[in-house]
The first five atom37 places (N, CA, C, CB, O) and aatype in JSON, in Angstrom:
{
  "aatype": [12, 11, 10, 19, 12, 10, 15, 5, 3, 16, 19, 6, 0, 15, 6, 14, 13, 10, 14, 0, 5, 6, 11, 9, 19, 15, 7, 8, 14, 5, 5, 5, 19, 17, 5, 8, 18, 15, 2, 5, 7, 1, 19, 13, 8, 0, 7, 19, 17, 5, 15, 3, 9, 7, 11, 17, 2, 19, 2, 18, 16, 6, 6, 6, 18, 4, 8, 9, 10, 6, 7, 19, 15, 19, 19, 16, 3, 16, 13, 7, 16, 15, 16, 9, 10, 11, 19, 7, 3, 8, 13, 19, 19, 14, 0, 7, 13, 2, 7, 16, 17, 6, 19, 19, 6, 14, 16, 11, 11, 9, 18, 19, 19, 18, 6, 6, 15, 19, 0, 6, 15],
  "atom_mask": [
    [1, 1, 1, 1, 1],
    [1, 1, 1, 1, 1],
    [1, 1, 1, 1, 1],
    [1, 1, 1, 1, 1],
    [1, 1, 1, 1, 1],
    [1, 1, 1, 1, 1],
    [1, 1, 1, 1, 1],
    [1, 1, 1, 1, 1],
    [1, 1, 1, 1, 1],
    [1, 1, 1, 1, 1],
    [1, 1, 1, 1, 1],
    [1, 1, 1, 1, 1],
    [1, 1, 1, 1, 1],
    [1, 1, 1, 1, 1],
    [1, 1, 1, 1, 1],
    [1, 1, 1, 1, 1],
    [1, 1, 1, 1, 1],
    [1, 1, 1, 1, 1],
    [1, 1, 1, 1, 1],
    [1, 1, 1, 1, 1],
    [1, 1, 1, 1, 1],
    [1, 1, 1, 1, 1],
    [1, 1, 1, 1, 1],
    [1, 1, 1, 1, 1],
    [1, 1, 1, 1, 1],
    [1, 1, 1, 1, 1],
    [1, 1, 1, 0, 1],
    [1, 1, 1, 1, 1],
    [1, 1, 1, 1, 1],
    [1, 1, 1, 1, 1],
    [1, 1, 1, 1, 1],
    [1, 1, 1, 1, 1],
    [1, 1, 1, 1, 1],
    [1, 1, 1, 1, 1],
    [1, 1, 1, 1, 1],
    [1, 1, 1, 1, 1],
    [1, 1, 1, 1, 1],
    [1, 1, 1, 1, 1],
    [1, 1, 1, 1, 1],
    [1, 1, 1, 1, 1],
    [1, 1, 1, 0, 1],
    [1, 1, 1, 1, 1],
    [1, 1, 1, 1, 1],
    [1, 1, 1, 1, 1],
    [1, 1, 1, 1, 1],
    [1, 1, 1, 1, 1],
    [1, 1, 1, 0, 1],
    [1, 1, 1, 1, 1],
    [1, 1, 1, 1, 1],
    [1, 1, 1, 1, 1],
    [1, 1, 1, 1, 1],
    [1, 1, 1, 1, 1],
    [1, 1, 1, 1, 1],
    [1, 1, 1, 0, 1],
    [1, 1, 1, 1, 1],
    [1, 1, 1, 1, 1],
    [1, 1, 1, 1, 1],
    [1, 1, 1, 1, 1],
    [1, 1, 1, 1, 1],
    [1, 1, 1, 1, 1],
    [1, 1, 1, 1, 1],
    [1, 1, 1, 1, 1],
    [1, 1, 1, 1, 1],
    [1, 1, 1, 1, 1],
    [1, 1, 1, 1, 1],
    [1, 1, 1, 1, 1],
    [1, 1, 1, 1, 1],
    [1, 1, 1, 1, 1],
    [1, 1, 1, 1, 1],
    [1, 1, 1, 1, 1],
    [1, 1, 1, 0, 1],
    [1, 1, 1, 1, 1],
    [1, 1, 1, 1, 1],
    [1, 1, 1, 1, 1],
    [1, 1, 1, 1, 1],
    [1, 1, 1, 1, 1],
    [1, 1, 1, 1, 1],
    [1, 1, 1, 1, 1],
    [1, 1, 1, 1, 1],
    [1, 1, 1, 0, 1],
    [1, 1, 1, 1, 1],
    [1, 1, 1, 1, 1],
    [1, 1, 1, 1, 1],
    [1, 1, 1, 1, 1],
    [1, 1, 1, 1, 1],
    [1, 1, 1, 1, 1],
    [1, 1, 1, 1, 1],
    [1, 1, 1, 0, 1],
    [1, 1, 1, 1, 1],
    [1, 1, 1, 1, 1],
    [1, 1, 1, 1, 1],
    [1, 1, 1, 1, 1],
    [1, 1, 1, 1, 1],
    [1, 1, 1, 1, 1],
    [1, 1, 1, 1, 1],
    [1, 1, 1, 0, 1],
    [1, 1, 1, 1, 1],
    [1, 1, 1, 1, 1],
    [1, 1, 1, 0, 1],
    [1, 1, 1, 1, 1],
    [1, 1, 1, 1, 1],
    [1, 1, 1, 1, 1],
    [1, 1, 1, 1, 1],
    [1, 1, 1, 1, 1],
    [1, 1, 1, 1, 1],
    [1, 1, 1, 1, 1],
    [1, 1, 1, 1, 1],
    [1, 1, 1, 1, 1],
    [1, 1, 1, 1, 1],
    [1, 1, 1, 1, 1],
    [1, 1, 1, 1, 1],
    [1, 1, 1, 1, 1],
    [1, 1, 1, 1, 1],
    [1, 1, 1, 1, 1],
    [1, 1, 1, 1, 1],
    [1, 1, 1, 1, 1],
    [1, 1, 1, 1, 1],
    [1, 1, 1, 1, 1],
    [1, 1, 1, 1, 1],
    [1, 1, 1, 1, 1],
    [1, 1, 1, 1, 1]
  ],
  "atom_positions": [
    [[-11.69, 24.84, 2.44], [-10.92, 23.62, 2.49], [-9.9, 23.72, 3.61], [-10.23, 23.35, 1.14], [-9.36, 24.79, 3.89]],
    [[-9.64, 22.58, 4.25], [-8.63, 22.55, 5.31], [-7.6, 21.47, 4.99], [-9.29, 22.29, 6.69], [-7.84, 20.6, 4.16]],
    [[-6.47, 21.54, 5.64], [-5.44, 20.53, 5.47], [-5.94, 19.19, 5.99], [-4.15, 20.93, 6.19], [-6.74, 19.13, 6.93]],
    [[-5.47, 18.12, 5.39], [-5.8, 16.77, 5.83], [-4.53, 16.2, 6.46], [-6.32, 15.86, 4.64], [-3.51, 16.02, 5.79]],
    [[-4.61, 15.9, 7.75], [-3.47, 15.36, 8.47], [-3.55, 13.83, 8.45], [-3.42, 15.9, 9.94], [-4.6, 13.27, 8.77]],
    [[-2.47, 13.17, 8.07], [-2.47, 11.72, 7.96], [-2.09, 11.07, 9.3], [-1.51, 11.26, 6.86], [-1.14, 10.28, 9.39]],
    [[-2.84, 11.42, 10.31], [-2.64, 10.87, 11.64], [-3.68, 9.76, 11.83], [-2.76, 11.97, 12.75], [-4.87, 10.01, 11.67]],
    [[-3.23, 8.58, 12.16], [-4.1, 7.4, 12.21], [-5.34, 7.61, 13.08], [-3.33, 6.23, 12.73], [-6.39, 7.01, 12.8]],
    [[-5.26, 8.42, 14.11], [-6.4, 8.52, 15.02], [-7.47, 9.5, 14.57], [-5.91, 8.93, 16.37], [-8.39, 9.79, 15.33]],
    [[-7.39, 10.03, 13.35], [-8.39, 10.99, 12.9], [-9.51, 10.36, 12.07], [-7.73, 12.07, 12.1], [-10.52, 11.02, 11.82]],
    [[-9.35, 9.12, 11.66], [-10.38, 8.43, 10.87], [-10.54, 7.0, 11.36], [-10.04, 8.45, 9.37], [-9.65, 6.46, 12.02]],
    [[-11.66, 6.41, 11.03], [-11.91, 5.01, 11.39], [-11.11, 4.08, 10.5], [-13.41, 4.69, 11.29], [-10.95, 4.34, 9.3]],
    [[-10.61, 3.01, 11.07], [-9.91, 1.99, 10.29], [-10.93, 1.17, 9.51], [-9.06, 1.08, 11.21], [-12.07, 1.0, 9.94]],
    [[-10.49, 0.67, 8.37], [-11.32, -0.27, 7.61], [-11.44, -1.56, 8.4], [-10.72, -0.54, 6.19], [-10.69, -1.78, 9.36]],
    [[-12.37, -2.39, 8.01], [-12.42, -3.74, 8.56], [-11.16, -4.46, 8.11], [-13.71, -4.5, 8.11], [-10.7, -4.25, 6.99]],
    [[-10.58, -5.32, 8.96], [-9.42, -6.09, 8.5], [-9.78, -6.9, 7.25], [-8.9, -7.02, 9.62], [-10.89, -7.41, 7.13]],
    [[-8.83, -7.03, 6.34], [-9.07, -7.76, 5.1], [-7.8, -8.47, 4.67], [-9.56, -6.82, 3.98], [-6.71, -8.16, 5.15]],
    [[-7.93, -9.4, 3.76], [-6.81, -10.12, 3.16], [-6.76, -9.8, 1.67], [-6.93, -11.65, 3.39], [-7.79, -9.46, 1.08]],
    [[-5.58, -9.91, 1.05], [-5.55, -9.83, -0.41], [-6.42, -10.96, -0.97], [-4.08, -9.93, -0.96], [-6.72, -11.92, -0.26]],
    [[-6.82, -10.86, -2.22], [-7.6, -11.93, -2.85], [-6.85, -13.25, -2.66], [-7.84, -11.64, -4.37], [-5.63, -13.31, -2.81]],
    [[-7.59, -14.3, -2.34], [-7.0, -15.6, -2.03], [-6.02, -16.08, -3.1], [-8.09, -16.63, -1.84], [-4.98, -16.64, -2.79]],
    [[-6.36, -15.85, -4.37], [-5.49, -16.32, -5.46], [-4.17, -15.55, -5.53], [-6.21, -16.21, -6.79], [-3.25, -15.99, -6.21]],
    [[-4.07, -14.4, -4.85], [-2.83, -13.61, -4.84], [-1.9, -13.98, -3.69], [-3.16, -12.15, -4.76], [-0.7, -13.7, -3.76]],
    [[-2.43, -14.61, -2.64], [-1.62, -14.92, -1.47], [-0.64, -16.04, -1.79], [-2.51, -15.32, -0.27], [-1.03, -17.1, -2.27]],
    [[0.64, -15.78, -1.53], [1.72, -16.74, -1.76], [2.01, -17.5, -0.47], [2.99, -16.04, -2.28], [2.21, -18.72, -0.49]],
    [[2.03, -16.78, 0.66], [2.29, -17.41, 1.96], [1.78, -16.53, 3.09], [3.79, -17.7, 2.14], [1.58, -15.32, 2.93]],
    [[1.59, -17.16, 4.23], [1.19, -16.42, 5.42], [-0.27, -16.03, 5.43], [0.0, 0.0, 0.0], [-1.08, -16.52, 4.65]],
    [[-0.58, -15.12, 6.35], [-1.93, -14.61, 6.54], [-1.82, -13.08, 6.65], [-2.63, -15.24, 7.83], [-1.97, -12.52, 7.73]],
    [[-1.56, -12.41, 5.52], [-1.28, -10.97, 5.55], [-2.54, -10.11, 5.74], [-0.58, -10.56, 4.28], [-2.97, -9.4, 4.83]],
    [[-3.09, -10.19, 6.95], [-4.28, -9.37, 7.25], [-3.89, -7.9, 7.22], [-4.89, -9.75, 8.65], [-2.84, -7.52, 7.74]],
    [[-4.74, -7.07, 6.6], [-4.42, -5.67, 6.39], [-5.56, -4.78, 6.87], [-4.14, -5.4, 4.91], [-6.7, -5.21, 7.02]],
    [[-5.21, -3.51, 7.11], [-6.19, -2.48, 7.41], [-5.76, -1.18, 6.75], [-6.35, -2.28, 8.95], [-4.57, -0.98, 6.48]],
    [[-6.72, -0.32, 6.48], [-6.47, 0.97, 5.85], [-7.19, 2.06, 6.65], [-6.93, 0.97, 4.36], [-8.32, 1.87, 7.1]],
    [[-6.53, 3.19, 6.8], [-7.15, 4.4, 7.33], [-7.15, 5.38, 6.17], [-6.37, 4.98, 8.61], [-6.15, 6.04, 5.91]],
    [[-8.29, 5.48, 5.48], [-8.42, 6.34, 4.29], [-8.65, 7.76, 4.77], [-9.59, 5.85, 3.35], [-9.74, 8.08, 5.27]],
    [[-7.66, 8.62, 4.64], [-7.76, 9.99, 5.12], [-8.29, 10.96, 4.08], [-6.42, 10.46, 5.59], [-8.9, 11.97, 4.42]],
    [[-8.06, 10.63, 2.81], [-8.46, 11.59, 1.78], [-8.71, 10.89, 0.46], [-7.41, 12.67, 1.61], [-7.95, 10.0, 0.06]],
    [[-9.76, 11.3, -0.21], [-10.02, 10.96, -1.62], [-10.54, 12.23, -2.27], [-11.05, 9.75, -1.76], [-11.43, 12.88, -1.73]],
    [[-10.0, 12.58, -3.43], [-10.48, 13.79, -4.08], [-11.87, 13.56, -4.67], [-9.49, 14.24, -5.18], [-12.37, 12.43, -4.7]],
    [[-12.48, 14.63, -5.14], [-13.85, 14.57, -5.65], [-14.0, 13.59, -6.81], [-14.31, 15.94, -6.08], [-15.03, 12.93, -6.94]],
    [[-12.98, 13.49, -7.66], [-13.03, 12.58, -8.81], [-12.67, 11.15, -8.46], [0.0, 0.0, 0.0], [-12.72, 10.27, -9.32]],
    [[-12.31, 10.9, -7.21], [-11.96, 9.56, -6.69], [-10.79, 8.93, -7.47], [-13.19, 8.64, -6.77], [-10.77, 7.72, -7.68]],
    [[-9.83, 9.77, -7.89], [-8.64, 9.25, -8.57], [-7.37, 9.46, -7.76], [-8.5, 9.91, -9.93], [-6.32, 8.91, -8.09]],
    [[-7.46, 10.26, -6.7], [-6.31, 10.57, -5.85], [-6.69, 10.25, -4.41], [-5.87, 12.07, -6.0], [-7.72, 10.71, -3.92]],
    [[-5.85, 9.45, -3.73], [-6.16, 8.98, -2.38], [-4.92, 9.05, -1.5], [-6.72, 7.54, -2.41], [-3.8, 8.93, -2.0]],
    [[-5.12, 9.25, -0.21], [-4.01, 9.25, 0.74], [-4.49, 8.68, 2.06], [-3.42, 10.68, 0.92], [-5.64, 8.88, 2.47]],
    [[-3.59, 7.98, 2.73], [-3.94, 7.42, 4.01], [-2.81, 6.59, 4.59], [0.0, 0.0, 0.0], [-1.65, 6.72, 4.21]],
    [[-3.19, 5.72, 5.52], [-2.25, 4.84, 6.2], [-2.71, 3.4, 5.99], [-2.15, 5.17, 7.73], [-3.91, 3.11, 6.04]],
    [[-1.76, 2.51, 5.73], [-2.01, 1.09, 5.49], [-1.12, 0.3, 6.41], [-1.77, 0.7, 4.0], [0.01, 0.71, 6.69]],
    [[-1.61, -0.83, 6.89], [-0.76, -1.72, 7.66], [-1.08, -3.16, 7.3], [-0.92, -1.49, 9.17], [-2.19, -3.48, 6.88]],
    [[-0.07, -4.03, 7.47], [-0.24, -5.44, 7.15], [0.53, -6.31, 8.12], [0.2, -5.72, 5.71], [1.6, -5.94, 8.61]],
    [[-0.04, -7.48, 8.4], [0.65, -8.52, 9.15], [1.57, -9.28, 8.2], [-0.37, -9.49, 9.83], [1.56, -9.04, 7.0]],
    [[2.35, -10.18, 8.75], [3.32, -10.97, 7.99], [2.64, -11.84, 6.94], [4.15, -11.84, 8.94], [1.62, -12.47, 7.2]],
    [[3.23, -11.87, 5.76], [2.73, -12.69, 4.65], [3.29, -12.18, 3.34], [0.0, 0.0, 0.0], [3.98, -11.16, 3.29]],
    [[2.98, -12.9, 2.28], [3.48, -12.55, 0.94], [2.35, -12.73, -0.07], [4.72, -13.42, 0.55], [1.6, -13.7, 0.0]],
    [[2.23, -11.79, -1.01], [1.19, -11.87, -2.03], [1.68, -11.24, -3.32], [-0.11, -11.19, -1.54], [2.61, -10.42, -3.32]],
    [[1.05, -11.62, -4.41], [1.34, -11.04, -5.72], [0.71, -9.67, -5.83], [0.84, -11.97, -6.85], [-0.41, -9.45, -5.36]],
    [[1.44, -8.74, -6.47], [0.92, -7.39, -6.69], [0.97, -7.08, -8.18], [1.73, -6.33, -5.89], [1.85, -7.54, -8.91]],
    [[0.0, -6.3, -8.61], [-0.18, -5.9, -9.99], [-0.67, -4.45, -9.96], [-1.19, -6.85, -10.76], [-1.87, -4.22, -9.86]],
    [[0.22, -3.48, -10.04], [-0.17, -2.08, -9.86], [-0.75, -1.48, -11.13], [1.03, -1.27, -9.4], [-0.1, -1.47, -12.18]],
    [[-1.97, -0.97, -11.04], [-2.57, -0.18, -12.11], [-2.5, 1.3, -11.75], [-4.04, -0.61, -12.36], [-2.74, 2.17, -12.59]],
    [[-2.18, 1.59, -10.5], [-2.09, 2.94, -9.98], [-0.64, 3.34, -9.75], [-2.89, 3.07, -8.68], [0.24, 2.49, -9.66]],
    [[-0.4, 4.66, -9.66], [0.89, 5.2, -9.23], [0.78, 5.35, -7.71], [1.24, 6.59, -9.95], [-0.22, 5.86, -7.22]],
    [[1.81, 4.9, -6.96], [1.73, 4.99, -5.5], [3.05, 5.46, -4.9], [1.35, 3.65, -4.91], [4.11, 4.91, -5.18]],
    [[2.95, 6.5, -4.07], [4.06, 6.96, -3.25], [3.86, 6.36, -1.86], [4.14, 8.55, -3.19], [2.74, 6.36, -1.35]],
    [[4.93, 5.85, -1.27], [4.85, 5.23, 0.07], [5.96, 5.76, 0.96], [4.93, 3.7, -0.03], [7.05, 6.09, 0.5]],
    [[5.67, 5.82, 2.26], [6.65, 6.15, 3.29], [6.47, 5.12, 4.4], [6.49, 7.63, 3.82], [5.41, 5.09, 5.04]],
    [[7.48, 4.29, 4.64], [7.39, 3.23, 5.64], [7.52, 3.84, 7.04], [8.49, 2.16, 5.41], [8.5, 4.52, 7.35]],
    [[6.52, 3.58, 7.88], [6.5, 4.09, 9.25], [6.97, 3.05, 10.26], [5.11, 4.57, 9.61], [7.59, 3.39, 11.27]],
    [[6.66, 1.78, 10.0], [7.0, 0.68, 10.91], [7.26, -0.57, 10.1], [5.88, 0.44, 11.96], [6.7, -0.74, 9.01]],
    [[8.12, -1.46, 10.62], [8.29, -2.79, 10.06], [9.29, -2.9, 8.93], [0.0, 0.0, 0.0], [10.03, -1.97, 8.62]],
    [[9.28, -4.1, 8.33], [10.17, -4.41, 7.21], [9.37, -5.21, 6.18], [11.43, -5.21, 7.69], [8.67, -6.15, 6.53]],
    [[9.5, -4.82, 4.92], [8.88, -5.54, 3.81], [9.92, -5.73, 2.71], [7.63, -4.76, 3.26], [10.92, -5.01, 2.66]],
    [[9.68, -6.7, 1.85], [10.54, -6.94, 0.69], [9.63, -6.96, -0.54], [11.36, -8.28, 0.83], [8.7, -7.76, -0.62]],
    [[9.91, -6.08, -1.49], [9.17, -6.04, -2.74], [10.08, -6.58, -3.82], [8.66, -4.59, -3.07], [11.22, -6.14, -3.97]],
    [[9.57, -7.55, -4.59], [10.36, -8.2, -5.63], [9.63, -8.07, -6.96], [10.61, -9.69, -5.28], [8.45, -8.38, -7.06]],
    [[10.36, -7.61, -8.0], [9.73, -7.47, -9.31], [9.77, -8.81, -10.06], [10.42, -6.37, -10.13], [10.36, -9.77, -9.57]],
    [[9.17, -8.86, -11.22], [9.07, -10.1, -11.98], [10.42, -10.57, -12.52], [8.1, -9.93, -13.13], [10.53, -11.7, -12.99]],
    [[11.45, -9.72, -12.46], [12.79, -10.1, -12.9], [13.61, -10.67, -11.74], [13.52, -8.9, -13.51], [14.75, -11.09, -11.92]],
    [[13.0, -10.68, -10.53], [13.69, -11.21, -9.36], [14.48, -10.2, -8.57], [0.0, 0.0, 0.0], [15.17, -10.57, -7.62]],
    [[14.4, -8.93, -8.93], [15.1, -7.88, -8.19], [14.29, -7.53, -6.95], [15.32, -6.62, -9.09], [13.14, -7.11, -7.04]],
    [[14.91, -7.7, -5.77], [14.24, -7.43, -4.5], [14.74, -6.14, -3.89], [14.46, -8.59, -3.53], [15.91, -5.79, -3.99]],
    [[13.83, -5.42, -3.25], [14.15, -4.21, -2.52], [13.63, -4.36, -1.1], [13.56, -2.94, -3.22], [12.44, -4.62, -0.89]],
    [[14.52, -4.2, -0.13], [14.11, -4.25, 1.28], [13.65, -2.86, 1.68], [15.29, -4.74, 2.21], [14.36, -1.87, 1.47]],
    [[12.45, -2.79, 2.24], [11.85, -1.52, 2.66], [11.77, -1.51, 4.18], [10.43, -1.32, 2.03], [11.26, -2.44, 4.79]],
    [[12.3, -0.45, 4.78], [12.32, -0.35, 6.24], [11.93, 1.05, 6.68], [13.71, -0.73, 6.79], [11.75, 1.95, 5.86]],
    [[11.81, 1.23, 7.99], [11.38, 2.51, 8.56], [12.18, 3.66, 7.97], [11.53, 2.49, 10.1], [13.41, 3.63, 7.92]],
    [[11.45, 4.67, 7.52], [12.06, 5.87, 6.96], [12.19, 5.86, 5.45], [0.0, 0.0, 0.0], [12.39, 6.92, 4.85]],
    [[12.09, 4.69, 4.83], [12.19, 4.63, 3.37], [10.94, 5.24, 2.74], [12.38, 3.17, 2.89], [9.83, 5.04, 3.21]],
    [[11.15, 5.98, 1.65], [10.02, 6.44, 0.85], [10.36, 6.21, -0.6], [9.69, 7.94, 1.12], [11.51, 6.36, -1.03]],
    [[9.33, 5.84, -1.36], [9.55, 5.36, -2.72], [8.27, 5.47, -3.52], [10.07, 3.91, -2.71], [7.2, 5.72, -2.97]],
    [[8.39, 5.27, -4.83], [7.24, 5.27, -5.72], [7.15, 3.92, -6.4], [7.34, 6.41, -6.78], [8.15, 3.38, -6.87]],
    [[5.95, 3.36, -6.45], [5.66, 2.16, -7.22], [4.91, 2.63, -8.46], [4.83, 1.09, -6.39], [3.79, 3.12, -8.35]],
    [[5.51, 2.49, -9.64], [4.85, 2.98, -10.85], [3.74, 2.04, -11.32], [5.87, 3.16, -11.97], [3.78, 0.84, -11.08]],
    [[2.75, 2.61, -11.97], [1.71, 1.8, -12.6], [2.4, 0.83, -13.55], [0.64, 2.68, -13.37], [3.34, 1.2, -14.25]],
    [[1.92, -0.41, -13.57], [2.52, -1.43, -14.42], [3.5, -2.33, -13.68], [0.0, 0.0, 0.0], [3.95, -3.33, -14.22]],
    [[3.83, -1.97, -12.42], [4.74, -2.81, -11.64], [4.04, -4.12, -11.29], [5.21, -2.07, -10.36], [2.9, -4.11, -10.82]],
    [[4.73, -5.24, -11.51], [4.23, -6.56, -11.15], [5.3, -7.28, -10.34], [3.85, -7.39, -12.42], [6.49, -7.11, -10.59]],
    [[4.87, -8.06, -9.38], [5.82, -8.81, -8.57], [5.15, -9.31, -7.31], [0.0, 0.0, 0.0], [3.97, -9.68, -7.31]],
    [[5.92, -9.31, -6.2], [5.38, -9.72, -4.9], [5.71, -8.68, -3.85], [5.93, -11.11, -4.49], [6.7, -7.95, -3.94]],
    [[4.84, -8.63, -2.85], [5.08, -7.81, -1.65], [5.09, -8.79, -0.49], [3.98, -6.66, -1.46], [4.12, -9.51, -0.27]],
    [[6.2, -8.81, 0.25], [6.32, -9.68, 1.41], [6.55, -8.85, 2.66], [7.46, -10.7, 1.22], [7.52, -8.1, 2.75]],
    [[5.66, -8.99, 3.62], [5.82, -8.33, 4.91], [6.59, -9.29, 5.81], [4.43, -7.93, 5.54], [6.09, -10.36, 6.17]],
    [[7.81, -8.9, 6.16], [8.69, -9.71, 6.99], [8.46, -9.42, 8.47], [10.17, -9.46, 6.62], [8.45, -10.33, 9.3]],
    [[8.26, -8.14, 8.79], [7.86, -7.67, 10.11], [6.63, -6.81, 9.89], [9.02, -6.86, 10.86], [6.6, -6.03, 8.94]],
    [[5.6, -6.92, 10.75], [4.39, -6.12, 10.53], [4.76, -4.7, 10.09], [3.53, -6.08, 11.81], [5.58, -4.02, 10.72]],
    [[4.13, -4.26, 9.01], [4.52, -3.01, 8.34], [3.35, -2.03, 8.31], [5.0, -3.3, 6.91], [2.19, -2.4, 8.13]],
    [[3.71, -0.75, 8.5], [2.74, 0.34, 8.37], [3.37, 1.38, 7.46], [2.34, 0.95, 9.77], [4.55, 1.7, 7.59]],
    [[2.55, 1.92, 6.54], [3.06, 2.94, 5.61], [2.01, 4.02, 5.39], [3.46, 2.3, 4.27], [0.81, 3.8, 5.54]],
    [[2.5, 5.19, 5.03], [1.66, 6.24, 4.47], [1.65, 5.99, 2.96], [2.18, 7.71, 4.83], [2.69, 5.72, 2.37]],
    [[0.48, 6.09, 2.35], [0.38, 5.93, 0.9], [-0.32, 7.13, 0.28], [-0.36, 4.62, 0.55], [-1.2, 7.74, 0.89]],
    [[0.09, 7.43, -0.93], [-0.58, 8.43, -1.76], [-0.72, 7.78, -3.13], [0.23, 9.81, -1.82], [0.28, 7.39, -3.75]],
    [[-1.95, 7.65, -3.61], [-2.24, 6.9, -4.83], [-2.92, 7.78, -5.86], [-3.11, 5.68, -4.53], [-3.83, 8.55, -5.54]],
    [[-2.47, 7.66, -7.1], [-3.16, 8.29, -8.23], [-3.49, 7.18, -9.23], [-2.28, 9.43, -8.9], [-2.6, 6.47, -9.7]],
    [[-4.76, 7.05, -9.56], [-5.24, 5.99, -10.47], [-5.67, 6.64, -11.77], [-6.43, 5.17, -9.84], [-6.83, 7.01, -11.93]],
    [[-4.74, 6.78, -12.71], [-5.0, 7.47, -13.97], [-6.11, 6.81, -14.78], [-3.74, 7.54, -14.8], [-6.92, 7.51, -15.39]],
    [[-6.17, 5.48, -14.81], [-7.18, 4.8, -15.63], [-8.58, 5.17, -15.2], [-6.99, 3.29, -15.57], [-9.49, 5.21, -16.03]],
    [[-8.78, 5.44, -13.91], [-10.09, 5.88, -13.43], [-10.38, 7.28, -13.98], [-10.16, 5.87, -11.88], [-11.51, 7.58, -14.37]],
    [[-9.36, 8.13, -13.99], [-9.52, 9.5, -14.46], [-9.9, 9.54, -15.94], [-8.23, 10.3, -14.22], [-10.63, 10.44, -16.36]],
    [[-9.41, 8.59, -16.71], [-9.67, 8.59, -18.15], [-11.03, 7.99, -18.49], [-8.58, 7.82, -18.87], [-11.51, 8.18, -19.61]],
    [[-11.65, 7.28, -17.57], [-12.95, 6.61, -17.86], [-14.06, 7.62, -18.0], [-13.31, 5.61, -16.75], [-15.21, 7.25, -18.24]]
  ]
}
């Protein structure tokens, strides 16, 4: 086994995609992912994600650690509490989090995801 470096130029980018149409609140938040790692059980993933400006509803079933590399986003929970995310911020989104993700300036982040419900299946 060797280390997996989360450098964007080591893997192919996904095709650009949008969140499901029914989740989009505003804008055209086209996104791409550079999937650098998935474990054998496909429950743990790491890579780089980027999005254009827009806002959409989020419903997390996974645990996600993020580190913002570029841009500005605002994440708002269902109680109306907003958090501004900017370059250098790192945080965890717990499974069960519901709200909106709004990209104010094109944003790029490193993500690490653990999907427990997949592990239990």
